[in-house]
C-alpha positions in Angstrom: -5.2 -0.9 2.8 -3.4 -1.7 6.0 -2.8 -5.2 5.5 -2.1 -5.0 1.8 0.9 -2.8 3.1 2.3 -5.1 5.2 2.2 -7.6 2.6 5.0 -6.2 0.9 8.4 -6.7 0.9 10.1 -4.4 3.5 12.2 -2.6 0.6 8.8 -1.6 -1.1 6.9 -0.8 2.3 10.1 1.7 2.8 10.1 3.9 -0.6 6.2 3.8 -0.3 6.5 5.2 3.0 8.7 7.9 2.2 7.4 9.1 -0.8 3.7 9.2 0.0 3.5 9.3 3.9 6.5 11.5 4.3 6.5 13.1 1.1 10.1 12.8 0.2 11.2 13.0 -3.4 12.8 10.3 -5.3 16.4 12.1 -4.8 15.3 12.5 -0.6 14.7 8.6 -0.5 17.7 7.5 -2.4 19.8 9.6 -0.1 18.1 8.4 3.4 18.1 4.6 2.2 21.6 4.9 0.5 20.9 3.2 -3.0 20.7 5.3 -6.6 17.7 6.7 -7.7 17.1 4.5 -10.3 16.7 1.9 -7.6 14.1 3.7 -5.8 12.2 4.6 -9.4 11.9 0.5 -9.9 11.1 0.0 -6.7 8.2 2.2 -6.5 7.0 0.9 -9.9 7.0 -2.7 -8.5 5.4 -2.3 -5.4 2.7 0.0 -6.8 2.1 -2.8 -9.2 1.9 -5.1 -6.4 0.2 -3.2 -3.9 -2.6 -2.8 -6.5 -2.9 -6.2 -7.2 -3.0 -7.2 -3.6 -5.8 -4.3 -3.1 -7.4 -6.1 -6.2 -7.6 -9.3 -4.0 -8.4 -8.1 -1.2 -12.0 -6.5 -2.9 -10.8 -3.0 -2.6 -11.5 -0.8 -5.5 -9.3 2.0 -6.8 -12.3 4.3 -7.1 -10.6 5.3 -10.8 -11.1 3.6 -14.4 
């Protein structure tokens, strides 16, 4: 999983880190990074999508349908 996270772009890693690991809201993440809330939402969408692809390629099953 760490390798998959490390393969994300710095921008995508940053939003994943803030929202999931530091439990920040989209609004808080936007303020910390200095970007609009909608940009955070867009980055989260593409980061999750890319992370899923990377995990599948690494043989990591997400464990739910």
